[in-house]
C-alpha positions as CSV (number, residue, x, y, z in Angstrom):
1,M,-31.1,28.7,62.6
2,P,-28.6,26.6,60.7
3,S,-27.8,27.5,57.1
4,L,-30.5,26.0,54.8
5,I,-28.1,26.1,51.9
6,I,-25.8,23.4,53.4
7,M,-28.8,21.1,54.3
8,N,-30.4,18.7,52.0
9,Y,-34.0,19.5,51.0
10,F,-35.5,17.1,53.4
11,E,-33.6,18.6,56.4
12,A,-34.3,22.1,55.2
13,L,-38.1,21.4,55.4
14,G,-37.8,19.4,58.6
15,I,-39.1,16.1,57.2
16,P,-37.5,12.7,57.4
17,I,-35.5,11.5,54.4
18,R,-38.1,9.2,53.0
19,Y,-39.8,9.0,49.7
20,N,-43.2,8.4,51.2
21,I,-43.8,11.7,52.8
22,D,-46.9,13.5,54.2
23,E,-47.4,16.2,51.5
24,D,-49.8,18.2,53.7
25,A,-47.1,18.3,56.4
26,L,-44.5,19.4,53.8
27,T,-46.7,22.2,52.7
28,R,-47.5,23.4,56.2
29,T,-43.8,23.4,57.1
30,Y,-42.9,25.2,53.9
31,L,-45.4,27.9,54.5
32,Q,-44.3,28.4,58.1
33,K,-40.7,28.7,57.1
34,Q,-41.5,30.9,54.2
35,A,-43.5,33.3,56.5
36,L,-40.2,34.0,58.2
37,L,-37.8,33.9,55.2
38,H,-39.7,35.5,52.4
39,P,-37.9,38.6,51.0
40,D,-41.0,40.7,51.5
41,V,-40.7,40.0,55.2
42,N,-36.9,39.7,55.6
43,D,-34.6,41.1,52.8
44,A,-31.6,39.4,54.3
45,E,-33.1,36.0,53.8
46,S,-33.7,36.0,50.0
47,E,-31.1,33.3,49.3
48,R,-32.6,31.0,52.0
49,S,-36.1,31.7,50.7
50,A,-35.0,30.7,47.2
51,F,-33.4,27.5,48.5
52,L,-36.6,26.7,50.4
53,N,-38.7,27.3,47.2
54,K,-36.6,24.9,45.3
55,A,-36.6,22.3,48.0
56,Y,-40.4,22.5,48.2
57,K,-40.9,22.3,44.5
58,I,-38.6,19.1,44.2
59,L,-40.2,17.4,47.2
60,L,-43.7,18.1,46.3
61,S,-43.3,16.4,42.8
62,P,-43.3,12.6,43.2
63,L,-41.0,12.2,40.2
64,D,-38.5,14.9,41.3
65,R,-38.6,13.7,44.8
66,A,-37.8,10.1,43.7
67,G,-34.8,11.3,41.8
68,Y,-33.6,13.4,44.7
69,F,-34.2,10.5,47.1
70,L,-31.9,8.4,45.0
71,E,-29.3,11.2,44.8
72,I,-29.3,11.5,48.6
73,H,-28.6,7.8,48.8
74,K,-25.8,8.1,46.2
75,R,-27.6,6.1,43.6
76,H,-27.5,6.9,39.9
77,S,-30.9,7.2,38.3
78,D,-29.8,6.1,34.9
79,N,-29.2,2.5,35.5
80,L,-31.6,0.6,33.2
81,D,-32.2,-3.1,33.0
82,A,-33.5,-5.4,30.3
83,E,-37.0,-5.4,31.6
84,F,-37.1,-1.6,31.5
85,T,-35.8,-1.5,28.0
86,F,-38.3,-4.1,26.8
87,E,-41.2,-2.2,28.3
88,A,-40.0,1.2,26.9
89,F,-39.6,-0.4,23.4
90,N,-43.1,-1.9,23.6
91,L,-44.7,1.4,24.7
92,R,-43.1,3.2,21.8
93,E,-44.1,0.5,19.3
94,Q,-47.7,0.5,20.6
95,Y,-48.0,4.2,20.2
96,E,-46.6,4.2,16.7
97,T,-49.4,1.9,15.6
98,L,-52.2,4.1,16.8
99,E,-54.0,6.2,14.2
100,S,-57.2,7.5,15.7
101,S,-57.5,10.4,18.1
102,K,-59.6,8.2,20.4
103,D,-56.9,5.5,20.5
104,K,-54.1,8.0,21.2
105,K,-56.1,9.6,24.0
106,S,-56.9,6.2,25.5
107,F,-53.1,5.3,25.3
108,H,-52.3,8.7,27.0
109,D,-54.8,7.8,29.8
110,T,-53.2,4.4,30.2
111,L,-49.8,5.9,30.6
112,S,-51.2,8.3,33.2
113,R,-52.6,5.4,35.1
114,R,-49.2,3.6,34.9
115,I,-47.5,6.6,36.4
116,F,-49.9,6.6,39.3
117,E,-49.2,2.9,39.7
118,L,-45.4,3.4,39.7
119,V,-45.6,6.3,42.2
120,T,-47.6,3.9,44.5
121,T,-45.0,1.2,44.0
122,L,-42.2,3.6,44.9
123,R,-43.9,4.4,48.2
124,N,-43.6,0.8,49.1
125,L,-40.0,0.3,47.8
126,E,-38.2,3.1,49.6
127,D,-36.3,0.5,51.8
128,N,-35.3,-1.5,48.7
129,L,-33.1,0.9,46.8
130,D,-32.3,-1.4,44.0
131,E,-36.0,-2.0,43.1
132,F,-36.7,1.6,43.8
133,Q,-34.1,2.6,41.4
134,K,-35.4,0.3,38.6
135,N,-39.0,1.6,39.1
136,Y,-37.9,5.2,39.1
137,G,-36.1,4.7,35.8
138,L,-39.4,3.4,34.3
139,L,-41.4,6.2,35.9
140,R,-39.0,8.8,34.5
141,F,-39.2,7.3,31.0
142,I,-43.0,7.1,31.0
143,A,-43.4,10.6,32.3
144,S,-41.1,11.8,29.6
145,F,-42.8,9.8,26.9
146,L,-46.2,11.1,28.1
147,E,-45.0,14.7,27.8
148,K,-43.7,14.0,24.2
149,I,-47.0,12.5,23.0
150,K,-49.2,15.1,24.8
151,S,-49.1,17.6,22.0
152,D,-49.7,14.9,19.4
153,V,-52.7,13.5,21.4
154,Y,-54.4,16.8,22.0
155,S,-53.7,18.4,18.6
156,W,-56.3,15.9,17.2
157,N,-59.2,17.9,18.7
């Protein structure tokens, strides 16, 4: 078996280098490989097992997989355009005007739906790396913003 450490995560898990992957197949392949490499089964393979764990974790997360997909294609994930900046500014401004717990939870739900929409969009853009990159930047911002407001939203209970 070739060294997993020198492979990229997609190759290590035996799946094509695509954003739109079969997550069930990913899990099946991961479990099959881990059955052979796990340190409880094979002490000599602990480094490979750790690499496989990291690969699986990254590829299972749509956000992390998008960033890694861009990295594989030697694209920077921090290129932001004016449209992105405008949307980010508007989201922050909208949130700052909210006062009630109900409104903040509704905004939180709206952002969660927006994340789902962006992940769906990325699945359709993997062959257009420029657009993929732009949408990933927005997805990353919204996911980060959602995490920041989560404690504020749910501390109103």
